[in-house]
Each structure stands twice: as C-alpha cells, then as structure tokens.
All heavy atoms as a GROMACS GRO file, in nm:
protein
  590
    1MET      N    1   7.210  25.752  26.327
    1MET     CA    2   7.269  25.712  26.199
    1MET      C    3   7.349  25.827  26.141
    1MET      O    4   7.296  25.943  26.132
    1MET     CB    5   7.165  25.663  26.103
    1MET     CG    6   7.221  25.624  25.969
    1MET     SD    7   7.104  25.553  25.854
    1MET     CE    8   7.001  25.688  25.819
    2ILE      N    9   7.468  25.802  26.096
    2ILE     CA   10   7.547  25.902  26.039
    2ILE      C   11   7.541  25.890  25.887
    2ILE      O   12   7.556  25.783  25.831
    2ILE     CB   13   7.702  25.889  26.080
    2ILE    CG1   14   7.712  25.907  26.228
    2ILE    CG2   15   7.786  25.992  26.002
    2ILE    CD1   16   7.848  25.874  26.278
    3ARG      N   17   7.503  26.002  25.824
    3ARG     CA   18   7.496  26.002  25.680
    3ARG      C   19   7.603  26.086  25.620
    3ARG      O   20   7.621  26.200  25.664
    3ARG     CB   21   7.358  26.053  25.632
    3ARG     CG   22   7.250  25.959  25.671
    3ARG     CD   23   7.146  25.969  25.572
    3ARG     NE   24   7.049  25.863  25.610
    3ARG     CZ   25   6.926  25.853  25.569
    3ARG    NH1   26   6.884  25.947  25.483
    3ARG    NH2   27   6.851  25.756  25.606
    4ARG      N   28   7.672  26.032  25.527
    4ARG     CA   29   7.774  26.108  25.454
    4ARG      C   30   7.756  26.091  25.310
    4ARG      O   31   7.723  25.983  25.264
    4ARG     CB   32   7.913  26.056  25.491
    4ARG     CG   33   7.953  26.079  25.633
    4ARG     CD   34   8.091  26.034  25.657
    4ARG     NE   35   8.127  26.047  25.796
    4ARG     CZ   36   8.213  25.980  25.862
    4ARG    NH1   37   8.282  25.888  25.792
    4ARG    NH2   38   8.239  25.998  25.982
    5ARG      N   39   7.777  26.201  25.241
    5ARG     CA   40   7.764  26.194  25.091
    5ARG      C   41   7.909  26.172  25.044
    5ARG      O   42   7.997  26.244  25.072
    5ARG     CB   43   7.706  26.313  25.035
    5ARG     CG   44   7.557  26.324  25.076
    5ARG     CD   45   7.471  26.392  24.982
    5ARG     NE   46   7.486  26.370  24.842
    5ARG     CZ   47   7.406  26.289  24.768
    5ARG    NH1   48   7.323  26.219  24.823
    5ARG    NH2   49   7.425  26.283  24.641
    6TYR      N   50   7.924  26.071  24.962
    6TYR     CA   51   8.056  26.044  24.900
    6TYR      C   52   8.047  26.090  24.756
    6TYR      O   53   7.955  26.062  24.684
    6TYR     CB   54   8.086  25.894  24.901
    6TYR     CG   55   8.125  25.847  25.038
    6TYR    CD1   56   8.026  25.819  25.137
    6TYR    CD2   57   8.256  25.831  25.074
    6TYR    CE1   58   8.064  25.780  25.261
    6TYR    CE2   59   8.292  25.789  25.195
    6TYR     CZ   60   8.198  25.761  25.296
    6TYR     OH   61   8.236  25.718  25.417
    7ARG      N   62   8.147  26.165  24.719
    7ARG     CA   63   8.155  26.206  24.577
    7ARG      C   64   8.242  26.108  24.502
    7ARG      O   65   8.340  26.064  24.553
    7ARG     CB   66   8.219  26.340  24.567
    7ARG     CG   67   8.125  26.451  24.622
    7ARG     CD   68   8.171  26.582  24.578
    7ARG     NE   69   8.061  26.673  24.596
    7ARG     CZ   70   8.035  26.766  24.509
    7ARG    NH1   71   8.108  26.787  24.407
    7ARG    NH2   72   7.930  26.840  24.531
    8MET      N   73   8.201  26.086  24.382
    8MET     CA   74   8.276  25.996  24.300
    8MET      C   75   8.377  26.077  24.222
    8MET      O   76   8.370  26.110  24.108
    8MET     CB   77   8.182  25.920  24.195
    8MET     CG   78   8.096  25.820  24.267
    8MET     SD   79   7.990  25.733  24.155
    8MET     CE   80   8.107  25.661  24.048
    9ILE      N   81   8.485  26.117  24.296
    9ILE     CA   82   8.598  26.192  24.240
    9ILE      C   83   8.667  26.108  24.132
    9ILE      O   84   8.699  26.151  24.026
    9ILE     CB   85   8.689  26.239  24.348
    9ILE    CG1   86   8.618  26.328  24.445
    9ILE    CG2   87   8.811  26.306  24.286
    9ILE    CD1   88   8.693  26.356  24.567
   10ASN      N   89   8.692  25.985  24.171
   10ASN     CA   90   8.760  25.893  24.080
   10ASN      C   91   8.648  25.822  23.995
   10ASN      O   92   8.556  25.769  24.054
   10ASN     CB   93   8.839  25.786  24.168
   10ASN     CG   94   8.920  25.695  24.081
   10ASN    OD1   95   8.896  25.677  23.965
   10ASN    ND2   96   9.013  25.628  24.149
   11PRO      N   97   8.670  25.814  23.865
   11PRO     CA   98   8.570  25.744  23.782
   11PRO      C   99   8.567  25.596  23.802
   11PRO      O  100   8.478  25.530  23.744
   11PRO     CB  101   8.607  25.784  23.640
   11PRO     CG  102   8.750  25.820  23.646
   11PRO     CD  103   8.773  25.869  23.789
   12ASP      N  104   8.650  25.547  23.886
   12ASP     CA  105   8.651  25.400  23.909
   12ASP      C  106   8.546  25.359  24.004
   12ASP      O  107   8.551  25.366  24.124
   12ASP     CB  108   8.789  25.359  23.967
   12ASP     CG  109   8.806  25.213  23.992
   12ASP    OD1  110   8.720  25.137  23.944
   12ASP    OD2  111   8.906  25.174  24.051
   13ILE      N  112   8.433  25.314  23.947
   13ILE     CA  113   8.308  25.287  24.020
   13ILE      C  114   8.335  25.174  24.120
   13ILE      O  115   8.274  25.169  24.230
   13ILE     CB  116   8.189  25.251  23.931
   13ILE    CG1  117   8.059  25.234  24.004
   13ILE    CG2  118   8.218  25.126  23.846
   13ILE    CD1  119   7.997  25.361  24.053
   14GLU      N  120   8.422  25.078  24.083
   14GLU     CA  121   8.446  24.965  24.177
   14GLU      C  122   8.514  25.008  24.305
   14GLU      O  123   8.475  24.965  24.411
   14GLU     CB  124   8.529  24.861  24.106
   14GLU     CG  125   8.454  24.791  23.991
   14GLU     CD  126   8.542  24.710  23.901
   14GLU    OE1  127   8.662  24.707  23.923
   14GLU    OE2  128   8.487  24.646  23.808
   15SER      N  129   8.610  25.099  24.292
   15SER     CA  130   8.673  25.148  24.420
   15SER      C  131   8.580  25.229  24.501
   15SER      O  132   8.572  25.215  24.627
   15SER     CB  133   8.795  25.238  24.378
   15SER     OG  134   8.892  25.164  24.312
   16TRP      N  135   8.495  25.311  24.435
   16TRP     CA  136   8.392  25.386  24.512
   16TRP      C  137   8.297  25.297  24.579
   16TRP      O  138   8.269  25.316  24.700
   16TRP     CB  139   8.322  25.481  24.412
   16TRP     CG  140   8.212  25.559  24.483
   16TRP    CD1  141   8.228  25.678  24.544
   16TRP    CD2  142   8.075  25.518  24.492
   16TRP    NE1  143   8.106  25.711  24.597
   16TRP    CE2  144   8.011  25.620  24.566
   16TRP    CE3  145   8.007  25.411  24.452
   16TRP    CZ2  146   7.877  25.615  24.598
   16TRP    CZ3  147   7.866  25.406  24.477
   16TRP    CH2  148   7.804  25.507  24.551
   17ALA      N  149   8.255  25.195  24.510
   17ALA     CA  150   8.150  25.098  24.566
   17ALA      C  151   8.209  25.025  24.685
   17ALA      O  152   8.144  25.006  24.783
   17ALA     CB  153   8.097  25.004  24.460
   18LEU      N  154   8.332  24.986  24.672
   18LEU     CA  155   8.397  24.916  24.786
   18LEU      C  156   8.413  25.006  24.909
   18LEU      O  157   8.379  24.960  25.019
   18LEU     CB  158   8.540  24.864  24.738
   18LEU     CG  159   8.617  24.786  24.840
   18LEU    CD1  160   8.538  24.659  24.872
   18LEU    CD2  161   8.754  24.751  24.786
   19ALA      N  162   8.454  25.129  24.884
   19ALA     CA  163   8.466  25.220  24.997
   19ALA      C  164   8.332  25.247  25.064
   19ALA      O  165   8.316  25.253  25.182
   19ALA     CB  166   8.531  25.352  24.952
   20ARG      N  167   8.232  25.268  24.975
   20ARG     CA  168   8.092  25.294  25.029
   20ARG      C  169   8.038  25.174  25.108
   20ARG      O  170   7.978  25.192  25.215
   20ARG     CB  171   8.000  25.327  24.909
   20ARG     CG  172   7.872  25.383  24.952
   20ARG     CD  173   7.888  25.525  25.001
   20ARG     NE  174   7.757  25.585  25.030
   20ARG     CZ  175   7.706  25.595  25.150
   20ARG    NH1  176   7.773  25.561  25.257
   20ARG    NH2  177   7.582  25.642  25.166
   21ALA      N  178   8.055  25.054  25.048
   21ALA     CA  179   8.014  24.936  25.118
   21ALA      C  180   8.083  24.913  25.253
   21ALA      O  181   8.019  24.876  25.353
   21ALA     CB  182   8.028  24.813  25.032
   22HIS      N  183   8.208  24.941  25.256
   22HIS     CA  184   8.286  24.936  25.376
   22HIS      C  185   8.229  25.024  25.485
   22HIS      O  186   8.209  24.984  25.599
   22HIS     CB  187   8.432  24.964  25.348
   22HIS     CG  188   8.521  24.947  25.464
   22HIS    ND1  189   8.569  25.057  25.536
   22HIS    CD2  190   8.576  24.838  25.526
   22HIS    CE1  191   8.645  25.011  25.636
   22HIS    NE2  192   8.647  24.881  25.631
   23HIS      N  193   8.201  25.148  25.444
   23HIS     CA  194   8.144  25.244  25.538
   23HIS      C  195   8.014  25.198  25.586
   23HIS      O  196   7.981  25.210  25.708
   23HIS     CB  197   8.138  25.384  25.474
   23HIS     CG  198   8.059  25.477  25.556
   23HIS    ND1  199   8.116  25.540  25.666
   23HIS    CD2  200   7.934  25.525  25.547
   23HIS    CE1  201   8.027  25.618  25.722
   23HIS    NE2  202   7.913  25.615  25.649
   24ILE      N  203   7.927  25.151  25.500
   24ILE     CA  204   7.791  25.106  25.539
   24ILE      C  205   7.804  24.991  25.637
   24ILE      O  206   7.734  24.987  25.741
   24ILE     CB  207   7.707  25.068  25.416
   24ILE    CG1  208   7.672  25.194  25.333
   24ILE    CG2  209   7.582  24.991  25.454
   24ILE    CD1  210   7.610  25.166  25.199
   25VAL      N  211   7.884  24.890  25.604
   25VAL     CA  212   7.898  24.776  25.696
   25VAL      C  213   7.948  24.817  25.834
   25VAL      O  214   7.896  24.770  25.935
   25VAL     CB  215   7.982  24.665  25.633
   25VAL    CG1  216   8.020  24.556  25.730
   25VAL    CG2  217   7.912  24.603  25.510
   26LEU      N  218   8.048  24.897  25.833
   26LEU     CA  219   8.104  24.947  25.960
   26LEU      C  220   8.006  25.022  26.045
   26LEU      O  221   7.996  24.997  26.163
   26LEU     CB  222   8.232  25.026  25.942
   26LEU     CG  223   8.353  24.946  25.898
   26LEU    CD1  224   8.476  25.040  25.884
   26LEU    CD2  225   8.388  24.844  26.009
   27SER      N  226   7.932  25.116  25.986
   27SER     CA  227   7.851  25.201  26.066
   27SER      C  228   7.716  25.136  26.089
   27SER      O  229   7.667  25.146  26.200
   27SER     CB  230   7.826  25.334  25.999
   27SER     OG  231   7.768  25.319  25.874
   28GLU      N  232   7.654  25.075  25.995
   28GLU     CA  233   7.513  25.022  26.008
   28GLU      C  234   7.522  24.876  26.047
   28GLU      O  235   7.435  24.831  26.129
   28GLU     CB  236   7.435  25.046  25.885
   28GLU     CG  237   7.433  25.183  25.829
   28GLU     CD  238   7.374  25.287  25.924
   28GLU    OE1  239   7.281  25.244  26.004
   28GLU    OE2  240   7.410  25.399  25.923
   29GLY      N  241   7.606  24.800  25.983
   29GLY     CA  242   7.607  24.657  26.011
   29GLY      C  243   7.649  24.617  26.147
   29GLY      O  244   7.593  24.524  26.201
   30LEU      N  245   7.746  24.688  26.204
   30LEU     CA  246   7.784  24.655  26.339
   30LEU      C  247   7.674  24.681  26.446
   30LEU      O  248   7.661  24.604  26.540
   30LEU     CB  249   7.915  24.726  26.375
   30LEU     CG  250   8.034  24.684  26.300
   30LEU    CD1  251   8.158  24.776  26.337
   30LEU    CD2  252   8.071  24.537  26.319
   31SER      N  253   7.603  24.784  26.421
   31SER     CA  254   7.489  24.814  26.512
   31SER      C  255   7.381  24.704  26.505
   31SER      O  256   7.326  24.654  26.602
   31SER     CB  257   7.421  24.949  26.473
   31SER     OG  258   7.512  25.050  26.497
   32LEU      N  259   7.356  24.656  26.378
   32LEU     CA  260   7.264  24.550  26.359
   32LEU      C  261   7.308  24.424  26.426
   32LEU      O  262   7.236  24.347  26.488
   32LEU     CB  263   7.237  24.527  26.208
   32LEU     CG  264   7.143  24.417  26.172
   32LEU    CD1  265   7.004  24.432  26.234
   32LEU    CD2  266   7.131  24.405  26.020
   33ALA      N  267   7.440  24.390  26.408
   33ALA     CA  268   7.489  24.265  26.471
   33ALA      C  269   7.481  24.271  26.625
   33ALA      O  270   7.447  24.177  26.686
   33ALA     CB  271   7.640  24.251  26.429
   34LYS      N  272   7.506  24.391  26.684
   34LYS     CA  273   7.497  24.405  26.828
   34LYS      C  274   7.350  24.390  26.873
   34LYS      O  275   7.322  24.323  26.969
   34LYS     CB  276   7.546  24.548  26.865
   34LYS     CG  277   7.534  24.578  27.013
   34LYS     CD  278   7.636  24.502  27.098
   34LYS     CE  279   7.628  24.554  27.239
   34LYS     NZ  280   7.591  24.455  27.336
   35ALA      N  281   7.251  24.444  26.801
   35ALA     CA  282   7.113  24.428  26.833
   35ALA      C  283   7.073  24.283  26.824
   35ALA      O  284   7.001  24.231  26.910
   35ALA     CB  285   7.026  24.518  26.743
   36ALA      N  286   7.118  24.216  26.720
   36ALA     CA  287   7.085  24.070  26.706
   36ALA      C  288   7.148  23.992  26.814
   36ALA      O  289   7.084  23.898  26.870
   36ALA     CB  290   7.137  24.022  26.568
   37GLN      N  291   7.267  24.021  26.854
   37GLN     CA  292   7.340  23.954  26.962
   37GLN      C  293   7.258  23.974  27.094
   37GLN      O  294   7.253  23.883  27.177
   37GLN     CB  295   7.478  24.007  26.977
   37GLN     CG  296   7.560  23.935  27.079
   37GLN     CD  297   7.700  23.990  27.089
   37GLN    OE1  298   7.725  24.104  27.054
   37GLN    NE2  299   7.797  23.905  27.134
   38ASP      N  300   7.201  24.094  27.117
   38ASP     CA  301   7.126  24.121  27.229
   38ASP      C  302   6.986  24.069  27.232
   38ASP      O  303   6.911  24.084  27.321
   38ASP     CB  304   7.121  24.274  27.259
   38ASP     CG  305   7.261  24.328  27.292
   38ASP    OD1  306   7.352  24.254  27.329
   38ASP    OD2  307   7.272  24.453  27.277
   39LEU      N  308   6.949  24.005  27.117
   39LEU     CA  309   6.812  23.949  27.090
   39LEU      C  310   6.711  24.060  27.101
   39LEU      O  311   6.597  24.038  27.149
   39LEU     CB  312   6.783  23.834  27.185
   39LEU     CG  313   6.878  23.714  27.175
   39LEU    CD1  314   6.843  23.613  27.281
   39LEU    CD2  315   6.870  23.651  27.036
   40ASP      N  316   6.749  24.178  27.060
   40ASP     CA  317   6.653  24.292  27.063
   40ASP      C  318   6.580  24.299  26.924
   40ASP      O  319   6.630  24.363  26.830
   40ASP     CB  320   6.731  24.423  27.089
   40ASP     CG  321   6.642  24.538  27.109
   40ASP    OD1  322   6.523  24.534  27.072
   40ASP    OD2  323   6.693  24.639  27.167
   41ARG      N  324   6.466  24.232  26.918
   41ARG     CA  325   6.397  24.225  26.785
   41ARG      C  326   6.349  24.359  26.735
   41ARG      O  327   6.358  24.388  26.615
   41ARG     CB  328   6.276  24.128  26.797
   41ARG     CG  329   6.321  23.986  26.802
   41ARG     CD  330   6.199  23.897  26.814
   41ARG     NE  331   6.245  23.760  26.824
   41ARG     CZ  332   6.184  23.661  26.760
   41ARG    NH1  333   6.084  23.686  26.685
   41ARG    NH2  334   6.236  23.541  26.775
   42LYS      N  335   6.298  24.444  26.824
   42LYS     CA  336   6.246  24.573  26.779
   42LYS      C  337   6.358  24.658  26.724
   42LYS      O  338   6.348  24.720  26.616
   42LYS     CB  339   6.179  24.648  26.897
   42LYS     CG  340   6.119  24.778  26.864
   42LYS     CD  341   6.048  24.835  26.983
   42LYS     CE  342   5.978  24.967  26.947
   42LYS     NZ  343   5.910  25.023  27.059
   43ARG      N  344   6.471  24.662  26.796
   43ARG     CA  345   6.586  24.738  26.749
   43ARG      C  346   6.643  24.679  26.619
   43ARG      O  347   6.684  24.746  26.529
   43ARG     CB  348   6.694  24.747  26.850
   43ARG     CG  349   6.805  24.837  26.819
   43ARG     CD  350   6.883  24.872  26.944
   43ARG     NE  351   7.014  24.925  26.904
   43ARG     CZ  352   7.131  24.867  26.926
   43ARG    NH1  353   7.133  24.758  26.997
   43ARG    NH2  354   7.240  24.921  26.882
   44SER      N  355   6.644  24.548  26.610
   44SER     CA  356   6.697  24.475  26.487
   44SER      C  357   6.614  24.514  26.371
   44SER      O  358   6.670  24.547  26.263
   44SER     CB  359   6.696  24.328  26.510
   44SER     OG  360   6.788  24.285  26.607
   45ARG      N  361   6.483  24.512  26.385
   45ARG     CA  362   6.396  24.552  26.274
   45ARG      C  363   6.419  24.695  26.233
   45ARG      O  364   6.418  24.724  26.110
   45ARG     CB  365   6.246  24.531  26.310
   45ARG     CG  366   6.203  24.392  26.309
   45ARG     CD  367   6.056  24.381  26.322
   45ARG     NE  368   6.018  24.242  26.355
   45ARG     CZ  369   5.963  24.201  26.471
   45ARG    NH1  370   5.933  24.297  26.562
   45ARG    NH2  371   5.939  24.085  26.488
   46SER      N  372   6.429  24.778  26.328
   46SER     CA  373   6.456  24.926  26.298
   46SER      C  374   6.586  24.940  26.220
   46SER      O  375   6.597  25.015  26.124
   46SER     CB  376   6.457  25.002  26.428
   46SER     OG  377   6.492  25.133  26.405
   47LEU      N  378   6.687  24.869  26.268
   47LEU     CA  379   6.823  24.881  26.206
   47LEU      C  380   6.822  24.817  26.068
   47LEU      O  381   6.893  24.870  25.973
   47LEU     CB  382   6.923  24.820  26.292
   47LEU     CG  383   6.956  24.898  26.421
   47LEU    CD1  384   7.039  24.824  26.517
   47LEU    CD2  385   7.024  25.033  26.385
   48VAL      N  386   6.745  24.715  26.045
   48VAL     CA  387   6.737  24.652  25.912
   48VAL      C  388   6.672  24.754  25.816
   48VAL      O  389   6.721  24.778  25.706
   48VAL     CB  390   6.653  24.524  25.912
   48VAL    CG1  391   6.609  24.483  25.772
   48VAL    CG2  392   6.734  24.412  25.978
   49TYR      N  393   6.569  24.823  25.865
   49TYR     CA  394   6.506  24.930  25.784
   49TYR      C  395   6.608  25.038  25.750
   49TYR      O  396   6.615  25.088  25.636
   49TYR     CB  397   6.390  24.986  25.854
   49TYR     CG  398   6.319  25.099  25.785
   49TYR    CD1  399   6.241  25.074  25.670
   49TYR    CD2  400   6.330  25.229  25.830
   49TYR    CE1  401   6.179  25.185  25.605
   49TYR    CE2  402   6.272  25.337  25.766
   49TYR     CZ  403   6.197  25.315  25.653
   49TYR     OH  404   6.141  25.414  25.590
   50GLU      N  405   6.683  25.084  25.850
   50GLU     CA  406   6.783  25.193  25.832
   50GLU      C  407   6.890  25.141  25.732
   50GLU      O  408   6.938  25.219  25.649
   50GLU     CB  409   6.845  25.233  25.960
   50GLU     CG  410   6.752  25.312  26.052
   50GLU     CD  411   6.708  25.440  25.990
   50GLU    OE1  412   6.793  25.510  25.919
   50GLU    OE2  413   6.590  25.475  25.998
   51LEU      N  414   6.932  25.020  25.745
   51LEU     CA  415   7.037  24.963  25.654
   51LEU      C  416   6.984  24.959  25.513
   51LEU      O  417   7.056  24.996  25.422
   51LEU     CB  418   7.078  24.826  25.705
   51LEU     CG  419   7.188  24.751  25.627
   51LEU    CD1  420   7.317  24.836  25.626
   51LEU    CD2  421   7.211  24.616  25.684
   52ARG      N  422   6.864  24.924  25.496
   52ARG     CA  423   6.799  24.919  25.364
   52ARG      C  424   6.795  25.061  25.304
   52ARG      O  425   6.826  25.081  25.187
   52ARG     CB  426   6.660  24.857  25.372
   52ARG     CG  427   6.596  24.836  25.240
   52ARG     CD  428   6.465  24.763  25.252
   52ARG     NE  429   6.390  24.788  25.373
   52ARG     CZ  430   6.318  24.695  25.436
   52ARG    NH1  431   6.311  24.574  25.388
   52ARG    NH2  432   6.253  24.727  25.548
   53LYS      N  433   6.760  25.157  25.382
   53LYS     CA  434   6.759  25.301  25.339
   53LYS      C  435   6.899  25.346  25.295
   53LYS      O  436   6.910  25.412  25.191
   53LYS     CB  437   6.703  25.391  25.444
   53LYS     CG  438   6.554  25.381  25.457
   53LYS     CD  439   6.492  25.481  25.554
   53LYS     CE  440   6.582  25.581  25.628
   53LYS     NZ  441   6.507  25.664  25.726
   54VAL      N  442   6.998  25.315  25.371
   54VAL     CA  443   7.135  25.357  25.340
   54VAL      C  444   7.180  25.291  25.213
   54VAL      O  445   7.245  25.355  25.124
   54VAL     CB  446   7.230  25.322  25.457
   54VAL    CG1  447   7.374  25.350  25.419
   54VAL    CG2  448   7.196  25.408  25.578
   55ILE      N  449   7.155  25.160  25.198
   55ILE     CA  450   7.200  25.092  25.076
   55ILE      C  451   7.125  25.146  24.954
   55ILE      O  452   7.184  25.168  24.851
   55ILE     CB  453   7.176  24.940  25.091
   55ILE    CG1  454   7.270  24.879  25.195
   55ILE    CG2  455   7.190  24.869  24.951
   55ILE    CD1  456   7.243  24.738  25.231
   56THR      N  457   6.993  25.173  24.970
   56THR     CA  458   6.918  25.234  24.855
   56THR      C  459   6.970  25.365  24.819
   56THR      O  460   6.983  25.402  24.702
   56THR     CB  461   6.768  25.240  24.894
   56THR    OG1  462   6.722  25.111  24.931
   56THR    CG2  463   6.689  25.303  24.783
   57ALA      N  464   7.005  25.451  24.917
   57ALA     CA  465   7.056  25.583  24.893
   57ALA      C  466   7.190  25.571  24.820
   57ALA      O  467   7.223  25.651  24.726
   57ALA     CB  468   7.075  25.662  25.026
   58ALA      N  469   7.275  25.475  24.857
   58ALA     CA  470   7.399  25.453  24.789
   58ALA      C  471   7.384  25.419  24.641
   58ALA      O  472   7.459  25.466  24.555
   58ALA     CB  473   7.484  25.353  24.862
   59ILE      N  474   7.286  25.330  24.618
   59ILE     CA  475   7.260  25.288  24.483
   59ILE      C  476   7.206  25.407  24.396
   59ILE      O  477   7.256  25.428  24.284
   59ILE     CB  478   7.157  25.173  24.474
   59ILE    CG1  479   7.220  25.048  24.532
   59ILE    CG2  480   7.109  25.142  24.335
   59ILE    CD1  481   7.125  24.938  24.560
   60VAL      N  482   7.119  25.484  24.451
   60VAL     CA  483   7.068  25.602  24.380
   60VAL      C  484   7.183  25.701  24.356
   60VAL      O  485   7.194  25.759  24.251
   60VAL     CB  486   6.951  25.670  24.462
   60VAL    CG1  487   6.915  25.804  24.409
   60VAL    CG2  488   6.836  25.578  24.464
   61GLU      N  489   7.268  25.724  24.456
   61GLU     CA  490   7.382  25.813  24.442
   61GLU      C  491   7.472  25.766  24.327
   61GLU      O  492   7.519  25.846  24.249
   61GLU     CB  493   7.458  25.815  24.572
   61GLU     CG  494   7.572  25.908  24.581
   61GLU     CD  495   7.642  25.911  24.712
   61GLU    OE1  496   7.583  25.865  24.811
   61GLU    OE2  497   7.754  25.956  24.717
   62ALA      N  498   7.504  25.639  24.322
   62ALA     CA  499   7.589  25.580  24.218
   62ALA      C  500   7.528  25.600  24.083
   62ALA      O  501   7.592  25.633  23.985
   62ALA     CB  502   7.623  25.436  24.248
   63HIS      N  503   7.397  25.578  24.076
   63HIS     CA  504   7.328  25.590  23.952
   63HIS      C  505   7.334  25.744  23.903
   63HIS      O  506   7.356  25.768  23.792
   63HIS     CB  507   7.181  25.543  23.962
   63HIS     CG  508   7.106  25.556  23.836
   63HIS    ND1  509   7.125  25.479  23.726
   63HIS    CD2  510   7.004  25.651  23.805
   63HIS    CE1  511   7.044  25.522  23.629
   63HIS    NE2  512   6.966  25.614  23.674
   64ALA      N  513   7.306  25.828  23.996
   64ALA     CA  514   7.304  25.971  23.961
   64ALA      C  515   7.442  26.016  23.916
   64ALA      O  516   7.458  26.103  23.826
   64ALA     CB  517   7.253  26.054  24.075
   65ALA      N  518   7.544  25.964  23.983
   65ALA     CA  519   7.681  26.005  23.947
   65ALA      C  520   7.723  25.952  23.815
   65ALA      O  521   7.822  25.996  23.758
   65ALA     CB  522   7.776  25.955  24.056
   66SER      N  523   7.651  25.854  23.761
   66SER     CA  524   7.690  25.795  23.632
   66SER      C  525   7.644  25.883  23.514
   66SER      O  526   7.667  25.849  23.398
   66SER     CB  527   7.636  25.650  23.620
   66SER     OG  528   7.497  25.653  23.610
   67PHE      N  529   7.577  25.988  23.543
   67PHE     CA  530   7.529  26.082  23.439
   67PHE      C  531   7.600  26.218  23.456
   67PHE      O  532   7.616  26.262  23.568
   67PHE     CB  533   7.375  26.104  23.443
   67PHE     CG  534   7.300  25.974  23.411
   67PHE    CD1  535   7.263  25.884  23.505
   67PHE    CD2  536   7.275  25.945  23.276
   67PHE    CE1  537   7.193  25.769  23.475
   67PHE    CE2  538   7.202  25.829  23.241
   67PHE     CZ  539   7.168  25.740  23.344
   68ASP      N  540   7.627  26.283  23.342
   68ASP     CA  541   7.684  26.418  23.354
   68ASP      C  542   7.578  26.519  23.372
   68ASP      O  543   7.457  26.486  23.375
   68ASP     CB  544   7.779  26.445  23.238
   68ASP     CG  545   7.701  26.455  23.102
   68ASP    OD1  546   7.580  26.461  23.102
   68ASP    OD2  547   7.769  26.451  22.998
   69SER      N  548   7.613  26.648  23.374
   69SER     CA  549   7.517  26.751  23.402
   69SER      C  550   7.413  26.766  23.290
   69SER      O  551   7.306  26.824  23.306
   69SER     CB  552   7.587  26.883  23.424
   69SER     OG  553   7.663  26.919  23.310
   70ASN      N  554   7.444  26.719  23.171
   70ASN     CA  555   7.348  26.728  23.057
   70ASN      C  556   7.261  26.606  23.049
   70ASN      O  557   7.177  26.592  22.961
   70ASN     CB  558   7.423  26.738  22.924
   70ASN     CG  559   7.501  26.867  22.918
   70ASN    OD1  560   7.467  26.969  22.971
   70ASN    ND2  561   7.622  26.871  22.856
   71GLY      N  562   7.275  26.513  23.138
   71GLY     CA  563   7.187  26.396  23.140
   71GLY      C  564   7.244  26.280  23.057
   71GLY      O  565   7.182  26.177  23.046
   72ALA      N  566   7.364  26.295  22.999
   72ALA     CA  567   7.420  26.193  22.919
   72ALA      C  568   7.496  26.094  23.009
   72ALA      O  569   7.560  26.139  23.102
   72ALA     CB  570   7.513  26.249  22.821
   73GLU      N  571   7.486  25.969  22.977
   73GLU     CA  572   7.554  25.870  23.057
   73GLU      C  573   7.709  25.882  23.043
   73GLU      O  574   7.756  25.902  22.933
   73GLU     CB  575   7.511  25.728  23.022
   73GLU     CG  576   7.551  25.627  23.122
   73GLU     CD  577   7.479  25.493  23.102
   73GLU    OE1  578   7.386  25.489  23.017
   73GLU    OE2  579   7.517  25.396  23.167
   74ARG      N  580   7.783  25.866  23.153
   74ARG     CA  581   7.929  25.879  23.144
   74ARG      C  582   7.987  25.746  23.102
   74ARG      O  583   7.946  25.643  23.121
   74ARG     CB  584   7.984  25.914  23.282
   74ARG     CG  585   7.949  26.049  23.320
   74ARG     CD  586   8.014  26.083  23.453
   74ARG     NE  587   7.959  26.214  23.503
   74ARG     CZ  588   7.997  26.272  23.605
   74ARG    NH1  589   8.089  26.222  23.680
   74ARG    NH2  590   7.951  26.390  23.637
   0.00000   0.00000   0.00000
C-alpha cells in the first residue's frame, strides 16, 4: 500500500476531498476489485481493512487540517 500525505494548500476542502478520494479509489479500490473478481476472500478482507484504514487516516488528516497551529478552527 502506498501512503501519501496530502497537504491542504488550497483552503477549498471540497477540491481536496475529491482529489484524496480519487487517489484512494485508484490505489486501494482497484486492488479490492481485482481480489473480489478473483474470488480471493482472504485478500479481499485484508484489502477492505486497508481501505478502511486509508479512509480513516484521510478523515483524521482533514480534521487536523481544519485547525490552525493555535488550535482554533479555520
């Protein structure tokens, strides 16, 4: 699994979320689809777990980016 940290350079959360979701689907979702197509249950379960971790990390990252260095919400 490739992990990349995306910085929210642009305050436009919607554009950031779209780009992040696109990356997640391309990198993690395609692997999951291939495992499902191959009827590989063990690999599918593993990839679902990884996909869940990546999505959770993206949500935490977005939440953290919504606060400035003083802890005030942007």
